[in-house]
Structures are given as C-alpha cells and as structure tokens.
ZABAVEX-942936 format. One line per field, with one value per residue (C-alpha): residue in three letters; x, z, y. Coordinates in Angstrom, 1 decimal. Layout:
N
res = [Ala | ...];
X = [X | ...];
Z = [Z | ...];
Y = [Y | ...];
This chain:
147
res = [Unk | Unk | Unk | Unk | Unk | Unk | Unk | Unk | Unk | Unk | Unk | Unk | Unk | Unk | Unk | Unk | Unk | Unk | Unk | Unk | Unk | Unk | Unk | Unk | Unk | Unk | Unk | Unk | Unk | Unk | Unk | Unk | Unk | Unk | Unk | Unk | Unk | Unk | Unk | Unk | Unk | Unk | Unk | Unk | Unk | Unk | Unk | Unk | Unk | Unk | Unk | Unk | Unk | Unk | Unk | Unk | Unk | Unk | Unk | Unk | Unk | Unk | Unk | Unk | Unk | Unk | Unk | Unk | Unk | Unk | Unk | Unk | Unk | Unk | Unk | Unk | Unk | Unk | Unk | Unk | Unk | Unk | Unk | Unk | Unk | Unk | Unk | Unk | Unk | Unk | Unk | Unk | Unk | Unk | Unk | Unk | Unk | Unk | Unk | Unk | Unk | Unk | Unk | Unk | Unk | Unk | Unk | Unk | Unk | Unk | Unk | Unk | Unk | Unk | Unk | Unk | Unk | Unk | Unk | Unk | Unk | Unk | Unk | Unk | Unk | Unk | Unk | Unk | Unk | Unk | Unk | Unk | Unk | Unk | Unk | Unk | Unk | Unk | Unk | Unk | Unk | Unk | Unk | Unk | Unk | Unk | Unk];
X = [0.0 | 1.2 | 0.4 | 0.7 | 0.5 | -0.3 | -0.1 | 0.5 | 4.2 | 5.6 | 7.9 | 6.2 | 3.1 | 3.3 | 7.1 | 6.6 | 3.8 | 5.9 | 8.8 | 6.6 | 4.7 | 8.0 | 9.5 | 6.5 | 6.1 | 9.8 | 9.6 | 6.5 | 7.8 | 4.6 | 4.6 | 3.8 | 5.5 | 5.1 | 5.7 | 4.7 | 4.0 | 2.7 | -0.1 | 2.0 | 5.4 | 8.5 | 10.8 | 13.9 | 13.4 | 14.1 | 11.9 | 11.6 | 14.3 | 11.6 | 10.1 | 13.5 | 14.2 | 10.8 | 11.4 | 15.0 | 13.8 | 12.1 | 15.2 | 13.7 | 15.8 | 14.1 | 16.2 | 13.6 | 13.4 | 10.1 | 8.0 | 5.1 | 2.0 | 1.9 | -0.4 | 2.3 | 2.0 | -1.7 | -1.5 | 1.1 | -0.9 | -3.4 | -4.5 | -4.0 | -4.3 | -4.4 | -3.7 | -6.9 | -10.4 | -9.5 | -6.6 | -9.0 | -11.4 | -8.6 | -7.5 | -11.1 | -11.2 | -7.7 | -7.6 | -11.3 | -10.5 | -8.8 | -11.5 | -12.2 | -8.8 | -8.5 | -9.3 | -8.2 | -6.0 | -8.4 | -11.4 | -9.9 | -8.8 | -11.5 | -14.4 | -15.1 | -13.8 | -10.9 | -7.7 | -4.1 | -3.1 | -0.1 | 2.8 | 4.8 | 6.6 | 5.8 | 8.1 | 9.5 | 6.7 | 4.1 | 5.9 | 6.2 | 2.4 | 1.9 | 4.4 | 2.5 | -0.9 | 0.4 | 2.0 | -1.4 | -3.2 | -0.6 | -0.8 | -4.6 | -3.9 | -1.6 | -4.1 | -6.7 | -4.3 | -3.5 | -7.2];
Z = [0.0 | -0.9 | 1.6 | 0.9 | 3.8 | 2.7 | 4.6 | 3.7 | 3.3 | 3.8 | 6.6 | 9.8 | 9.9 | 6.8 | 7.0 | 10.7 | 9.8 | 7.0 | 9.3 | 12.1 | 9.7 | 8.1 | 11.6 | 12.6 | 9.3 | 9.4 | 13.0 | 12.3 | 8.9 | 7.1 | 3.3 | 2.8 | 1.2 | 2.3 | 0.9 | 2.0 | 0.1 | 0.6 | -1.2 | -1.2 | -0.7 | -2.6 | -3.9 | -1.9 | 1.3 | 4.7 | 7.5 | 10.4 | 13.1 | 15.8 | 13.8 | 13.4 | 17.2 | 18.2 | 16.2 | 17.3 | 20.9 | 19.8 | 17.9 | 14.5 | 11.9 | 9.7 | 6.6 | 4.5 | 1.4 | 0.9 | -2.1 | -3.8 | -4.3 | -7.9 | -10.1 | -10.0 | -6.2 | -6.4 | -9.0 | -7.0 | -3.7 | -2.8 | 0.1 | 0.5 | 4.1 | 4.7 | 8.0 | 7.9 | 6.5 | 4.5 | 2.9 | 1.9 | 0.4 | -1.6 | -2.9 | -3.8 | -6.1 | -7.5 | -8.0 | -8.3 | -10.2 | -7.0 | -4.6 | -3.6 | -2.0 | -0.2 | 3.5 | 6.4 | 8.7 | 11.6 | 9.5 | 8.1 | 11.4 | 13.8 | 11.4 | 12.3 | 10.9 | 12.6 | 12.1 | 13.3 | 14.3 | 12.5 | 14.8 | 12.4 | 14.2 | 17.7 | 20.4 | 20.6 | 23.1 | 20.4 | 17.9 | 20.6 | 21.0 | 17.3 | 17.2 | 19.9 | 18.3 | 14.9 | 16.5 | 18.1 | 14.8 | 12.9 | 15.3 | 14.6 | 10.9 | 10.9 | 12.8 | 10.2 | 7.4 | 9.0 | 9.3];
Y = [0.0 | 3.5 | 6.2 | 10.0 | 12.5 | 16.0 | 19.3 | 23.0 | 23.5 | 20.0 | 21.2 | 20.0 | 17.8 | 15.7 | 15.0 | 14.1 | 11.7 | 10.2 | 9.6 | 8.2 | 5.9 | 4.7 | 3.9 | 1.8 | -0.1 | -1.0 | -2.1 | -4.2 | -5.4 | -4.2 | -3.9 | -0.2 | 2.8 | 6.4 | 9.9 | 13.3 | 16.5 | 20.0 | 21.9 | 25.0 | 23.5 | 24.5 | 21.8 | 20.9 | 22.9 | 21.6 | 20.4 | 22.7 | 22.3 | 21.8 | 18.9 | 17.3 | 17.8 | 16.4 | 13.2 | 12.9 | 12.6 | 9.4 | 8.2 | 8.9 | 10.8 | 13.3 | 13.7 | 15.5 | 17.7 | 19.5 | 18.4 | 20.1 | 18.0 | 16.7 | 14.6 | 11.9 | 11.8 | 11.5 | 8.7 | 6.8 | 6.8 | 4.2 | 6.5 | 10.2 | 11.5 | 15.2 | 17.0 | 19.1 | 19.1 | 22.2 | 20.4 | 17.5 | 20.0 | 21.7 | 18.2 | 17.3 | 20.4 | 20.2 | 16.4 | 15.4 | 12.2 | 10.9 | 11.9 | 8.3 | 7.9 | 11.3 | 11.6 | 13.7 | 11.6 | 12.0 | 11.4 | 8.2 | 6.6 | 8.1 | 8.2 | 11.8 | 15.1 | 16.8 | 18.7 | 18.4 | 21.9 | 23.4 | 23.8 | 26.0 | 28.7 | 27.4 | 26.2 | 22.6 | 21.7 | 22.4 | 20.2 | 17.5 | 17.6 | 17.3 | 14.4 | 12.6 | 13.2 | 12.0 | 8.9 | 7.9 | 8.4 | 6.5 | 3.6 | 3.5 | 3.8 | 0.9 | -1.2 | -0.3 | -1.3 | -4.6 | -5.6];
C-alpha cells in the first residue's frame, strides 16, 4: 500500500507523519510505502528544526526535502491523508479524479472530521504535542491497514 501524507508546506506535519509511519512499518515489517507533500510546498526545502528535534527525541531521523503535491504523487498513492479538513477540500477540487482515496487523517482513522493543528513557528513543546498526536493516529492507521 502506498500512503501519501499532505499538509500545507511539507515542513512540519506531513514529514513528521511520514517519518513516524516509516519507523512503525519498518519495526513491524509491514509492506507499505510512504511519501509526503505540501499543497503550497517549494521543492527541496528543509523540514523545520523543531520537527526534526521532536522526532530525534524518539530516535527517528528526519532527513527530508520538501516536495510540492503533484499529479504523479496522487497517482502513486493508494491512500491520501491530509492534515486538515480544508486540505482535503482543496484536494477534492484540485484532484477530483482521485476523490475516492482522499481523506483527512483524523477522518480516516477516527471516522469523524478533525484537524491536526499546524505547529509551524511554535516552540518545541508544540511540535512534541503534534508528534504525539500523529503517533497515536498512525498507530490507529496501521491497525486499520493490518485488518
């Protein structure tokens, strides 16, 4: 299964989700691939320092270059998971032909709408909260995939 995480700039939430997902599937030996992209990302930027630090605390490396969302990403993915309901709505309009595989992460795993707040510009403690929220959602996602 190919999973694509999408946020705004691909510097915080989606790369953190990608790295967390990758670490769990490697640990559990699950056959899944993962990428991340940003709706308004520039190509080749860096993840935020706080995102890298928050993951480093959990022994997860974040070697990440930002990537804009492309048609190729959408085609590659079996499942596209956005960080907010607004991201999902933007993707519905921009990539209507892929609508059946686009969900918000919270909507997909909890069966109810919800957003993951953007930690951009916040202190490390905010990124740690985002990391922990993403980790919990990713564990639910993996359970759902394994079913």
